[in-house]
Each structure stands twice: as C-alpha cells, then as structure tokens.
C-alpha positions as protocol buffer text, in pm:
chain_id: "A"
residue {
  index: 1
  type: MET
  ca { x: 14491 y: 4237 z: 1189 }
}
residue {
  index: 2
  type: ARG
  ca { x: 14493 y: 4076 z: 1529 }
}
residue {
  index: 3
  type: PHE
  ca { x: 14764 y: 3990 z: 1730 }
}
residue {
  index: 4
  type: ASP
  ca { x: 14801 y: 3709 z: 1939 }
}
residue {
  index: 5
  type: THR
  ca { x: 15077 y: 3842 z: 2188 }
}
residue {
  index: 6
  type: LYS
  ca { x: 14978 y: 4189 z: 2414 }
}
residue {
  index: 7
  type: ILE
  ca { x: 15190 y: 4374 z: 2703 }
}
residue {
  index: 8
  type: GLY
  ca { x: 15058 y: 4497 z: 2969 }
}
residue {
  index: 9
  type: ILE
  ca { x: 15243 y: 4873 z: 3151 }
}
residue {
  index: 10
  type: VAL
  ca { x: 15155 y: 4931 z: 3485 }
}
residue {
  index: 11
  type: VAL
  ca { x: 15164 y: 5289 z: 3634 }
}
residue {
  index: 12
  type: ARG
  ca { x: 15096 y: 5428 z: 3968 }
}
residue {
  index: 13
  type: ALA
  ca { x: 14796 y: 5535 z: 4057 }
}
residue {
  index: 14
  type: ASP
  ca { x: 14948 y: 5907 z: 4230 }
}
residue {
  index: 15
  type: LEU
  ca { x: 15064 y: 6031 z: 3945 }
}
residue {
  index: 16
  type: ALA
  ca { x: 14908 y: 6322 z: 3740 }
}
residue {
  index: 17
  type: THR
  ca { x: 14752 y: 6220 z: 3440 }
}
residue {
  index: 18
  type: TRP
  ca { x: 15019 y: 6365 z: 3180 }
}
residue {
  index: 19
  type: GLN
  ca { x: 15313 y: 6166 z: 3376 }
}
residue {
  index: 20
  type: LYS
  ca { x: 15123 y: 5806 z: 3346 }
}
residue {
  index: 21
  type: LEU
  ca { x: 15066 y: 5906 z: 2958 }
}
residue {
  index: 22
  type: ASN
  ca { x: 15465 y: 6000 z: 2923 }
}
residue {
  index: 23
  type: VAL
  ca { x: 15565 y: 5688 z: 3119 }
}
residue {
  index: 24
  type: THR
  ca { x: 15329 y: 5426 z: 2913 }
}
residue {
  index: 25
  type: ALA
  ca { x: 15474 y: 5574 z: 2609 }
}
residue {
  index: 26
  type: PHE
  ca { x: 15827 y: 5580 z: 2699 }
}
residue {
  index: 27
  type: LEU
  ca { x: 15776 y: 5190 z: 2780 }
}
residue {
  index: 28
  type: SER
  ca { x: 15588 y: 5110 z: 2533 }
}
residue {
  index: 29
  type: GLY
  ca { x: 15856 y: 5265 z: 2261 }
}
residue {
  index: 30
  type: ALA
  ca { x: 16131 y: 5058 z: 2440 }
}
residue {
  index: 31
  type: VAL
  ca { x: 15959 y: 4752 z: 2457 }
}
residue {
  index: 32
  type: GLY
  ca { x: 15914 y: 4795 z: 2091 }
}
residue {
  index: 33
  type: GLY
  ca { x: 16270 y: 4902 z: 1997 }
}
residue {
  index: 34
  type: GLY
  ca { x: 16429 y: 4656 z: 2227 }
}
residue {
  index: 35
  type: VAL
  ca { x: 16193 y: 4331 z: 2104 }
}
residue {
  index: 36
  type: PRO
  ca { x: 16169 y: 4348 z: 1772 }
}
residue {
  index: 37
  type: GLU
  ca { x: 15926 y: 4053 z: 1766 }
}
residue {
  index: 38
  type: THR
  ca { x: 15674 y: 4265 z: 1945 }
}
residue {
  index: 39
  type: MET
  ca { x: 15627 y: 4479 z: 1627 }
}
residue {
  index: 40
  type: GLY
  ca { x: 15403 y: 4412 z: 1339 }
}
residue {
  index: 41
  type: GLU
  ca { x: 15567 y: 4389 z: 1001 }
}
C-alpha cells in the first residue's frame, strides 16, 4: 500500500540519538492523532 501524502519532521542536529527518536515519535503520534486524514484505514 502506498500513500500520496507524506509528513516530514525536522529535528535539531545537536540532540542525542535517543532524544531525536523520542521527539520524532512524539510529534508523529501527535500528527496522526490530531489529523485523522493522515492515518490509513
């Protein structure tokens, strides 16, 4: 299954790897929960 839309998350380069992953997971979850159209069926 392929989607026509994608999201991009920009993270600061000076964060530790675990912090980058944590921020990315938090923000992508917020986008998915806040905008139902971004989630698949």
